[in-house]
C-alpha positions in Angstrom: 39.5 -15.4 -2.3 39.1 -19.2 -0.9 40.7 -21.2 -3.9 38.7 -24.1 -5.1 39.1 -27.6 -3.8 40.2 -30.2 -6.4 37.1 -32.3 -7.4 36.8 -35.8 -6.0 34.3 -37.5 -4.2 31.8 -35.0 -2.6 30.9 -35.1 0.9 27.9 -34.1 0.6 25.6 -34.0 -2.8 22.0 -33.6 -3.3 19.8 -34.9 -5.9 16.7 -33.9 -7.4 15.4 -32.8 -3.8 11.7 -31.6 -3.4 10.1 -31.0 -0.4 6.5 -29.8 -0.3 4.1 -28.3 2.3 0.2 -29.1 3.0 -1.7 -25.8 2.6 -5.3 -25.7 3.4 -7.8 -23.1 3.8 -8.1 -22.6 7.1 -7.2 -24.1 10.7 -9.4 -27.7 10.2 -8.8 -27.7 6.5 -6.1 -30.8 6.7 -9.1 -32.6 8.2 -11.5 -32.2 6.2 -9.5 -32.9 3.0 -9.6 -29.4 1.8 -6.2 -28.6 0.7 -4.8 -26.2 -1.4 -2.0 -27.2 -3.9 1.3 -28.0 -1.8 3.7 -25.6 -1.4 7.1 -26.3 -2.8 9.4 -24.8 -0.6 12.2 -27.2 -2.7 11.8 -27.6 -6.3 14.2 -29.7 -8.1 17.7 -29.1 -6.7 21.2 -30.6 -7.1 24.3 -29.6 -5.9 27.4 -30.8 -4.6 29.9 -30.1 -1.7 33.8 -31.6 -2.1 36.0 -32.7 1.1 37.4 -29.1 2.2 35.3 -26.7 -0.1 32.8 -24.2 1.4 29.8 -23.6 -0.5 27.5 -20.6 0.2 23.6 -21.4 -0.4 22.3 -17.7 -0.7 18.8 -15.8 -1.8 16.2 -13.5 0.3 13.8 -15.1 2.8 11.6 -17.7 1.7 13.6 -18.5 -1.0 13.9 -22.5 0.6 17.3 -22.2 1.8 16.6 -23.3 5.9 13.8 -25.9 4.3 17.0 -27.6 2.4 19.6 -27.1 4.7 16.9 -28.8 7.1 16.8 -31.5 4.5 20.1 -32.2 4.6 20.2 -32.8 8.5 17.6 -35.1 8.3 15.2 -32.9 10.5 13.0 -32.3 7.4 11.4 -34.9 5.5 11.9 -34.9 1.9 8.6 -35.2 -1.0 11.8 -37.0 -3.5 15.0 -36.9 -3.9 17.7 -38.0 -2.3 20.8 -36.7 -0.2 24.1 -38.5 0.2 26.9 -38.2 2.3 29.9 -39.5 1.3 28.1 -41.7 -1.4 25.8 -42.9 1.1 22.2 -42.1 1.2 20.7 -40.5 3.9 17.2 -43.0 5.5 15.2 -41.4 7.9 15.5 -44.2 10.6 16.7 -43.6 13.8 19.3 -45.4 14.4 20.4 -44.1 10.6 19.4 -40.2 11.2 21.8 -40.7 14.3 25.1 -41.8 12.5 24.1 -39.2 9.7 24.5 -36.6 12.4 27.2 -37.3 14.2 28.7 -36.8 10.3 27.1 -33.8 9.6 26.4 -30.8 12.4 24.0 -28.0 12.4 25.4 -24.5 13.6 22.3 -22.5 14.6 22.0 -18.8 13.5 21.3 -18.0 17.6 23.5 -19.2 19.9 21.4 -18.0 22.8 18.2 -19.9 21.8 20.7 -23.3 20.7 22.3 -23.5 24.2 20.6 -24.1 27.4 20.4 -21.7 29.6 20.5 -23.8 32.7 23.7 -25.7 31.4 27.0 -25.2 31.8 29.6 -24.8 29.0 31.2 -28.1 30.1 27.7 -29.8 29.8 26.6 -28.0 26.2 29.7 -29.3 24.6 29.8 -32.6 26.2 26.0 -33.5 25.8 26.5 -34.4 22.1 29.3 -36.7 23.0 27.6 -38.9 25.1 24.4 -39.1 23.2 26.9 -40.5 20.7 29.1 -42.5 22.5 32.3 -40.5 21.2 35.5 -42.5 22.7 38.0 -40.9 24.9 38.0 -38.9 28.2 34.8 -36.8 28.2 37.2 -34.0 30.0 40.0 -34.0 27.0 37.3 -33.9 24.2 35.5 -31.2 25.4 38.9 -28.9 26.1 40.0 -29.9 22.7 36.6 -28.6 21.0 36.4 -25.4 22.6 40.6 -25.0 22.1 39.4 -26.0 18.4 36.6 -23.3 18.2 39.0 -20.5 19.8 38.0 -20.4 23.3 41.4 -21.2 25.1 42.5 -21.7 28.0 39.0 -24.0 27.4 39.3 -25.2 31.4 38.3 -21.4 31.7 35.1 -21.9 30.2 34.0 -25.6 32.0 31.9 -23.9 34.3 30.3 -21.0 33.0 26.9 -20.3 32.0 25.8 -19.1 28.6 25.1 -15.6 30.0 28.7 -15.3 31.7 30.3 -15.2 28.1 29.9 -12.5 25.5 28.0 -13.5 21.8 30.5 -14.4 19.8 32.1 -16.5 22.9 28.8 -18.5 22.5 28.9 -18.9 18.8 32.0 -20.4 19.8 30.1 -22.5 22.0 28.1 -23.8 19.1 30.7 -24.7 16.7 32.6 -26.1 19.7 29.6 -28.6 20.4 29.8 -29.7 16.5 33.4 -30.2 16.5 33.4 -32.0 19.3 31.8 -35.2 17.2 34.4 -34.9 14.7 31.7 -34.0 11.7 32.9 -34.3 8.1 30.2 -31.2 7.0 29.3 -28.4 9.0 25.6 -26.7 8.0 25.9 -22.8 9.3 22.8 -21.5 8.6 23.5 -17.5 8.9 26.0 -18.1 11.4 26.8 -14.3 11.5 23.5 -12.6 11.4 22.7 -12.0 14.9 26.3 -11.0 15.5 27.3 -7.4 16.1 29.6 -6.6 13.2 33.1 -6.2 15.5 32.6 -10.5 15.9 30.8 -11.6 12.0 35.0 -11.3 11.1 36.1 -13.6 13.9 33.9 -16.2 13.2 34.0 -16.0 10.0 37.5 -16.4 10.3 37.5 -19.5 12.4 35.4 -21.3 9.8 38.0 -20.4 7.4 40.7 -21.9 10.0 38.7 -24.8 10.4 38.1 -25.9 6.8 42.3 -25.1 6.5 42.9 -27.4 10.0 40.7 -30.0 9.9 39.5 -30.2 6.3 36.0 -29.2 6.5 33.5 -28.6 4.0 31.1 -26.5 5.3 27.8 -25.3 4.0 26.9 -21.4 4.5 23.5 -20.4 4.3 22.9 -16.9 4.3 21.1 -14.0 2.5 24.2 -11.9 2.3 26.3 -11.9 -0.7 28.8 -9.9 1.1 29.5 -13.1 3.3 29.7 -15.3 0.6 32.2 -12.7 -0.9 34.5 -13.3 1.8 34.3 -16.8 2.9 33.1 -19.1 -0.2 34.6 -20.9 -2.7 31.4 -21.6 -5.0 27.9 -19.7 -4.3 24.5 -20.9 -5.2 21.8 -18.4 -5.7 18.2 -19.9 -4.6 15.2 -18.5 -5.6 11.5 -19.6 -4.9 12.6 -23.2 -4.2 15.2 -23.4 -7.2 18.9 -22.6 -7.9 18.9 -20.5 -10.5 22.6 -19.1 -10.5 25.9 -21.5 -9.2 29.6 -20.6 -9.9 32.6 -20.0 -8.1 32.2 -17.0 -5.7 34.7 -14.6 -7.8 32.4 -15.7 -11.0 29.1 -15.1 -9.5 29.8 -11.9 -7.9 32.0 -10.6 -10.4 30.1 -11.7 -13.3 26.5 -12.2 -11.9 24.9 -14.1 -15.4 21.3 -14.2 -13.3 18.8 -10.9 -13.1 18.3 -11.8 -9.4 21.9 -12.3 -8.6 22.7 -9.0 -10.3 19.4 -7.6 -8.1 20.9 -9.0 -4.7 24.3 -8.1 -5.6 23.3 -4.3 -6.0 23.0 -3.9 -2.8 26.0 -5.4 -1.5 28.6 -2.7 0.3 31.7 -4.3 -1.3 29.9 -4.3 -5.1 30.4 -0.5 -5.1 30.3 0.5 -8.7 27.3 -2.2 -9.5 24.0 0.5 -10.1 21.4 -0.5 -7.1 18.6 -2.5 -9.3 15.2 -2.4 -7.1 12.7 -5.7 -7.7 9.2 -4.6 -7.4 7.0 -6.6 -5.5 7.5 -10.0 -3.2 8.6 -13.2 -4.3 5.4 -15.3 -5.4 3.3 -17.6 -3.2 4.8 -21.0 -3.4 1.3 -22.3 -4.1 1.1 -20.5 -7.3 4.6 -20.4 -8.9 4.2 -18.5 -12.0 4.5 -20.4 -15.7 7.9 -19.7 -17.5 10.5 -18.4 -15.8 9.3 -18.1 -11.8 11.2 -14.8 -11.6 9.8 -13.2 -14.8 7.3 -11.4 -12.7 9.9 -9.6 -11.0 12.7 -9.1 -13.6 13.9 -5.9 -14.4 14.8 -7.7 -18.3 11.1 -8.2 -18.8 9.9 -4.7 -17.1 12.6 -2.5 -18.6 11.7 -4.1 -22.0 14.8 -5.6 -22.4 13.8 -9.3 -22.9 11.4 -8.1 -25.4 14.6 -6.7 -27.3 16.1 -9.6 -26.9 12.9 -11.6 -28.6 12.2 -13.8 -25.3 9.8 -12.1 -23.2 7.5 -15.0 -24.5 9.6 -17.5 -23.2 10.3 -15.7 -19.9 6.4 -15.6 -19.4 5.5 -19.7 -20.6 8.7 -21.9 -20.9 10.0 -23.0 -17.6 14.0 -23.3 -17.5 17.0 -25.4 -15.8 20.1 -24.6 -15.0 22.2 -24.2 -17.9 26.6 -23.8 -18.5 26.9 -20.4 -19.4 30.7 -20.5 -19.5 32.9 -23.1 -18.1 31.7 -24.0 -14.1 29.4 -21.2 -14.3 25.8 -21.9 -14.5 22.1 -19.9 -14.8 19.0 -20.6 -15.1 18.0 -17.5 -17.5 16.6 -17.5 -21.2 19.0 -14.1 -21.9 22.1 -16.9 -21.4 22.9 -17.9 -24.7 25.0 -20.5 -25.9 23.7 -22.3 -22.7 24.1 -25.9 -22.1 22.5 -28.2 -19.8 24.9 -29.2 -16.6 25.4 -33.0 -15.4 24.2 -33.6 -12.3 25.7 -32.0 -9.4 27.8 -29.6 -11.2 
């Protein structure tokens, strides 16, 4: 497992971020002013990423993790809250966004869609260099970025088109395009989900090497706790717009505190001795967030009667709960976690 980096000024800090979307009754509902309650895609998230740290943001589809990543990139306007990079708040003015996106680069899930099929690999990597006005010889910058991404000798790839290289090499080209700008933070949205199993390990190994060689901080957005097991220093688990558990990868994956994390972990192949937990139903409609703990309608503790035995079922159904520190450095939002204290901002 990677060691957790020492504490310092966070490369990225997210403070009480909320992102909501208006939902109408029909196609013309917004024009007629007949909107339902807004869908709260991200609902009060705090997190921080230290220099050289890999943080995995995990959860099933629709939990809000990609919306949070887009907000961090400045691609999504937030309803409230603040995104800070090295202590500087993100502002949505064009000039500020341009500077922000040089320091924070996004690695897309599908490299084939991210790359222009009519551009050579050289042009794809050079595009960001030109837009940002990165000083230096363009050819040397492109070659250096391709080399860092593991495409060597880099000149061999200059005149090739995306369809002329493998899926793993296309993902390396996308990574090279991000590295060419010298970012402080990479946001990797499901970086290996579209790749063959034989190539996934290579890309994950590359991300680890970039952290080691360049000191990059990396936020990995994933639905796969097995991936977090292999690469992350810390794991933040999201459910219905909130982080419900956060700790070191070892703590989360060996001693999960939240029932949702336990259910996700039970289907990870690496967790061979964990009894599989089948959750009932689908995640609730984000326009109708349940009262109390938002996970209680699907919670195995409530369904099995264990919450009633613990004397917490009424609280689960009626009392909202935030992250609490269950053990040193291990936070969970669950009424079954006893002796917990509320964490400081950023935890």
